[in-house]
C-alpha positions as a Markdown table, in Angstrom:
| # | Residue | x | y | z |
|---|---|---|---|---|
| 1 | Unk | 93.9 | 95.0 | 97.3 |
| 2 | Unk | 94.8 | 97.1 | 100.2 |
| 3 | Unk | 97.8 | 99.4 | 101.1 |
| 4 | Unk | 100.7 | 99.0 | 104.2 |
| 5 | Unk | 103.7 | 99.8 | 105.3 |
| 6 | Unk | 105.9 | 97.3 | 106.5 |
| 7 | Unk | 106.7 | 98.2 | 110.3 |
| 8 | Unk | 108.3 | 94.6 | 111.9 |
| 9 | Unk | 109.2 | 91.4 | 111.5 |
| 10 | Unk | 107.3 | 88.4 | 113.0 |
| 11 | Unk | 108.7 | 84.7 | 113.9 |
| 12 | Unk | 107.4 | 81.2 | 114.8 |
| 13 | Unk | 109.0 | 78.6 | 114.5 |
| 14 | Unk | 105.4 | 76.3 | 114.3 |
| 15 | Unk | 103.0 | 77.1 | 112.5 |
| 16 | Unk | 100.1 | 75.1 | 110.7 |
| 17 | Unk | 100.5 | 76.8 | 106.9 |
| 18 | Unk | 103.1 | 73.7 | 105.9 |
| 19 | Unk | 105.0 | 76.7 | 103.6 |
| 20 | Unk | 108.7 | 76.2 | 104.0 |
| 21 | Unk | 111.0 | 78.9 | 105.1 |
| 22 | Unk | 107.8 | 81.1 | 104.3 |
| 23 | Unk | 108.8 | 85.4 | 105.6 |
| 24 | Unk | 105.9 | 87.1 | 107.9 |
| 25 | Unk | 105.9 | 90.6 | 108.3 |
| 26 | Unk | 104.2 | 92.9 | 111.1 |
| 27 | Unk | 102.1 | 95.7 | 108.4 |
| 28 | Unk | 99.9 | 98.3 | 109.4 |
| 29 | Unk | 97.7 | 99.6 | 107.1 |
| 30 | Unk | 98.6 | 103.1 | 105.6 |
| 31 | Unk | 96.7 | 105.8 | 103.0 |
| 32 | Unk | 97.5 | 107.0 | 100.2 |
| 33 | Unk | 100.5 | 109.1 | 101.4 |
| 34 | Unk | 102.2 | 106.2 | 103.4 |
| 35 | Unk | 100.8 | 107.5 | 106.7 |
| 36 | Unk | 99.4 | 104.8 | 109.0 |
| 37 | Unk | 95.9 | 104.1 | 110.2 |
| 38 | Unk | 97.3 | 102.0 | 113.7 |
| 39 | Unk | 95.5 | 98.3 | 112.2 |
| 40 | Unk | 98.3 | 96.0 | 111.8 |
| 41 | Unk | 98.4 | 92.6 | 110.2 |
| 42 | Unk | 100.8 | 89.9 | 109.8 |
| 43 | Unk | 101.0 | 88.9 | 106.3 |
| 44 | Unk | 103.4 | 86.9 | 104.2 |
| 45 | Unk | 106.2 | 88.6 | 101.8 |
| 46 | Unk | 106.3 | 87.4 | 98.3 |
| 47 | Unk | 108.1 | 89.8 | 97.3 |
| 48 | Unk | 111.1 | 90.7 | 99.6 |
| 49 | Unk | 109.5 | 93.9 | 101.3 |
| 50 | Unk | 111.9 | 95.7 | 103.4 |
| 51 | Unk | 110.8 | 97.5 | 106.6 |
| 52 | Unk | 109.3 | 101.0 | 105.5 |
| 53 | Unk | 108.0 | 100.0 | 102.2 |
| 54 | Unk | 105.1 | 100.8 | 101.5 |
| 55 | Unk | 103.7 | 97.5 | 99.7 |
| 56 | Unk | 100.0 | 96.4 | 98.1 |
| 57 | Unk | 98.2 | 93.5 | 100.2 |
| 58 | Unk | 95.9 | 91.1 | 99.5 |
| 59 | Unk | 93.7 | 89.7 | 102.6 |
| 60 | Unk | 90.8 | 87.2 | 102.7 |
| 61 | Unk | 90.0 | 84.6 | 100.5 |
| 62 | Unk | 92.1 | 86.6 | 97.3 |
| 63 | Unk | 95.3 | 85.9 | 100.0 |
| 64 | Unk | 94.5 | 82.2 | 98.9 |
| 65 | Unk | 94.8 | 82.0 | 95.4 |
| 66 | Unk | 98.7 | 82.3 | 94.7 |
| 67 | Unk | 100.8 | 79.4 | 94.0 |
| 68 | Unk | 102.0 | 80.1 | 97.3 |
| 69 | Unk | 99.0 | 80.7 | 99.5 |
| 70 | Unk | 96.5 | 77.6 | 97.7 |
| 71 | Unk | 94.6 | 76.2 | 100.3 |
| 72 | Unk | 96.7 | 77.5 | 102.9 |
| 73 | Unk | 95.3 | 78.8 | 106.3 |
| 74 | Unk | 96.4 | 82.7 | 105.1 |
| 75 | Unk | 94.4 | 85.8 | 105.5 |
| 76 | Unk | 97.2 | 88.6 | 104.5 |
| 77 | Unk | 99.3 | 88.1 | 101.6 |
| 78 | Unk | 102.4 | 91.1 | 100.0 |
| 79 | Unk | 101.9 | 90.9 | 96.3 |
| 80 | Unk | 104.0 | 94.7 | 95.6 |
| 81 | Unk | 106.3 | 96.9 | 96.2 |
| 82 | Unk | 104.4 | 100.2 | 95.5 |
| 83 | Unk | 106.7 | 102.9 | 93.7 |
| 84 | Unk | 104.1 | 105.8 | 93.0 |
| 85 | Unk | 101.3 | 106.0 | 93.9 |
| 86 | Unk | 99.3 | 109.1 | 91.9 |
| 87 | Unk | 95.5 | 110.9 | 93.1 |
| 88 | Unk | 94.7 | 113.0 | 90.6 |
| 89 | Unk | 97.1 | 113.8 | 88.9 |
| 90 | Unk | 99.4 | 114.8 | 92.0 |
| 91 | Unk | 101.8 | 112.5 | 93.6 |
| 92 | Unk | 100.8 | 111.4 | 97.2 |
| 93 | Unk | 103.5 | 108.8 | 97.2 |
| 94 | Unk | 107.3 | 108.6 | 96.2 |
| 95 | Unk | 109.6 | 105.6 | 97.3 |
| 96 | Unk | 112.6 | 106.8 | 99.1 |
| 97 | Unk | 111.4 | 110.7 | 98.7 |
| 98 | Unk | 109.0 | 112.3 | 101.3 |
| 99 | Unk | 106.1 | 114.2 | 99.9 |
| 100 | Unk | 104.9 | 117.3 | 101.3 |
C-alpha cells in the first residue's frame, strides 16, 4: 500500500473496465507528512475521497482484489482515507491540521 494525496479528477466516458459509474481521481504519491513526490496515478475511488485528502492506495495485482475491481483492468484503487499518521510516537500527518 502507498500514501497518496488527491489532486484532481479524471473523466472518461469510454472505458474497458465495465464498472458502472466509477469515480476516477488523480492522485500524487506522498510521504508520511503528506508532501507530494511528483509521481501521479489515476485511481478508482471506493471511499468517497475529497480533493486534498491523503489516501491509502493499493496498486498492481492487489488493486484487483476488491469486490468492485475483481478481474477488471484496474491498477490503482483508493481503499482508505487517512486520518492520522504517527511515526515513532510523533504525529507526522493529521487530517484537517497543518503539522510543522
